C-alpha positions in Angstrom: 0.0 0.3 -0.2 2.7 2.8 1.3 4.5 1.5 -2.5 1.6 2.7 -5.0 1.3 5.9 -2.5 4.2 6.7 -3.2 4.6 5.5 -7.0 1.0 7.6 -7.0 2.5 10.7 -5.4 6.2 10.4 -7.7 3.3 10.4 -10.3 1.7 13.5 -9.6 5.0 15.7 -9.2 5.9 14.1 -12.3 3.3 16.1 -14.3 3.8 18.9 -12.3 6.9 19.2 -13.6 6.1 18.6 -16.9 3.0 21.1 -16.6 5.4 23.9 -15.3 7.5 23.7 -17.6 5.3 23.6 -20.8 3.8 26.6 -19.2 6.8 28.2 -18.5 7.2 30.0 -22.2 9.6 29.1 -24.6 13.1 28.4 -25.9 15.0 31.1 -25.4 15.7 33.4 -29.3 19.0 31.2 -30.6 22.4 34.0 -30.5 26.1 34.5 -31.4 28.3 36.7 -31.0 26.5 39.1 -33.2 22.7 39.1 -32.3 19.7 36.8 -32.9 20.4 34.2 -35.6 17.9 34.9 -38.4 16.8 38.6 -36.9 17.4 42.1 -37.5 18.2 42.7 -34.2 22.3 41.3 -35.6 25.3 43.1 -36.1 26.1 42.7 -39.5 30.2 41.9 -40.5 32.7 43.4 -40.2 30.0 45.1 -37.5 30.3 43.2 -34.2 27.8 43.3 -31.1 28.7 45.7 -28.1 25.4 44.7 -27.0 22.2 42.7 -27.5 19.2 41.4 -25.6 16.0 40.7 -25.1 12.5 41.5 -23.2 9.7 40.0 -23.5 8.1 41.7 -26.7 11.5 42.2 -28.5 15.5 42.2 -29.3 17.6 44.6 -29.6 21.0 44.5 -30.3 23.6 47.9 -30.9 26.5 46.8 -32.5 29.8 48.6 -33.5 31.3 49.4 -37.0 35.1 48.3 -36.0 36.4 50.8 -38.5 34.2 53.8 -37.9 33.1 53.4 -34.4 29.8 53.7 -35.6 27.2 52.8 -33.2 24.1 51.1 -34.9 20.5 50.5 -33.2 18.8 47.5 -34.5 15.2 46.5 -33.1 12.6 44.4 -33.1 9.2 43.9 -32.4 8.3 40.2 -32.3 5.2 40.6 -32.2 4.0 42.2 -35.5 8.3 41.7 -36.8 8.7 45.2 -37.2 12.7 47.1 -37.7 14.0 50.0 -36.5 17.4 50.9 -37.7 18.6 53.5 -35.9 22.4 55.2 -35.4 23.0 55.1 -31.7 25.7 56.7 -28.9 27.0 55.7 -25.6 25.8 58.0 -22.6 25.5 57.3 -18.8 21.8 55.8 -19.4 22.8 53.3 -21.7 22.8 52.9 -25.5 20.3 55.6 -27.1 18.4 56.4 -30.6 15.9 58.5 -31.4 13.6 58.3 -34.6 10.6 61.0 -35.0 10.7 61.9 -31.7 11.2 58.6 -30.1 13.7 57.6 -28.1 15.3 54.5 -27.1 17.5 53.4 -24.7 19.3 50.4 -24.5 20.3 49.1 -20.4 21.6 46.7 -19.0 18.2 45.8 -17.5 15.8 47.3 -20.0 14.6 49.0 -23.2 13.2 52.2 -22.2 11.0 54.4 -24.9 10.5 57.3 -24.9 8.5 60.9 -25.8 10.1 64.3 -25.0 11.0 62.7 -21.7 7.9 61.1 -20.9 8.5 56.7 -20.8 6.5 55.1 -22.6 6.8 51.7 -21.9 9.7 50.4 -20.0 10.9 46.3 -21.5 12.7 44.7 -19.0 15.0 42.3 -20.1 15.1 38.9 -19.8 18.2 38.2 -21.1 21.2 40.8 -21.3 25.2 39.8 -23.0 27.5 42.7 -23.4 28.4 46.1 -21.5 25.9 49.1 -20.9 24.9 51.1 -17.4 21.9 49.2 -15.8 18.9 51.7 -16.3 18.2 54.4 -12.5 14.6 53.7 -12.6 14.5 50.1 -13.2 15.0 47.0 -10.4 17.6 47.6 -7.9 18.9 43.4 -10.0 22.3 43.9 -10.4 23.8 44.6 -13.7 25.1 41.3 -15.7 27.3 41.2 -18.5 27.8 37.3 -19.0 24.8 35.3 -20.7 23.2 34.5 -17.9 19.3 35.0 -17.7 18.0 37.9 -15.4 14.1 36.5 -14.0 12.7 40.3 -12.8 9.4 40.4 -14.8 9.0 42.2 -17.7 7.1 46.1 -16.7 5.0 47.5 -19.3 2.7 50.9 -18.7 -0.7 51.7 -20.0 0.1 54.1 -22.7 1.0 51.7 -26.4 2.6 52.3 -28.7 1.1 53.7 -31.4 4.4 55.0 -33.9 3.5 53.9 -37.6 5.4 52.9 -40.2 4.5 55.1 -44.0 5.2 51.9 -45.9 4.1 48.5 -45.3 7.2 45.9 -43.4 8.3 42.5 -45.5 7.5 40.2 -43.6 9.5 38.8 -40.5 12.1 37.1 -40.6 12.5 33.6 -38.5 13.9 34.8 -35.6 11.2 36.8 -35.2 7.8 35.5 -34.9 5.6 34.4 -33.1 6.0 35.8 -29.4 2.8 37.0 -28.5 
């Protein structure tokens, strides 16, 4: 009788583990030293990635042209494949790119989108590689430069992003589809 009860208990634990694994989410997107494989958030040779990471809804890479030293922001909103490639700068706040009054700031723990100094959205990094300052308004967790994922949940304000591209977007690349 005790053996049967133990078998039932172990079976329930096994089911719980399988259920938890299935609910925990999709596998992280594939990466290499240039950023995200099969994604716009990837540095084109001869540029190298100085930083790259992903949030629950975005992937970003900061690329550096080795000959000119110029930085480039390469971002993708995964929910619809919207892409953005902009010149970037490195500041004490993180990597910053601007487009039509919208500022994108990449730190080791967040992607912050703002307009006119007002924060529109802050997305916590799920995983970050490279070096960048941590955001001052983010969580109190320390910044990392390793491939160890952070465990802070994504944060989002109630104000939706309202920028709409003026031309139709091409279809998303394989790594830019599916995270809703």
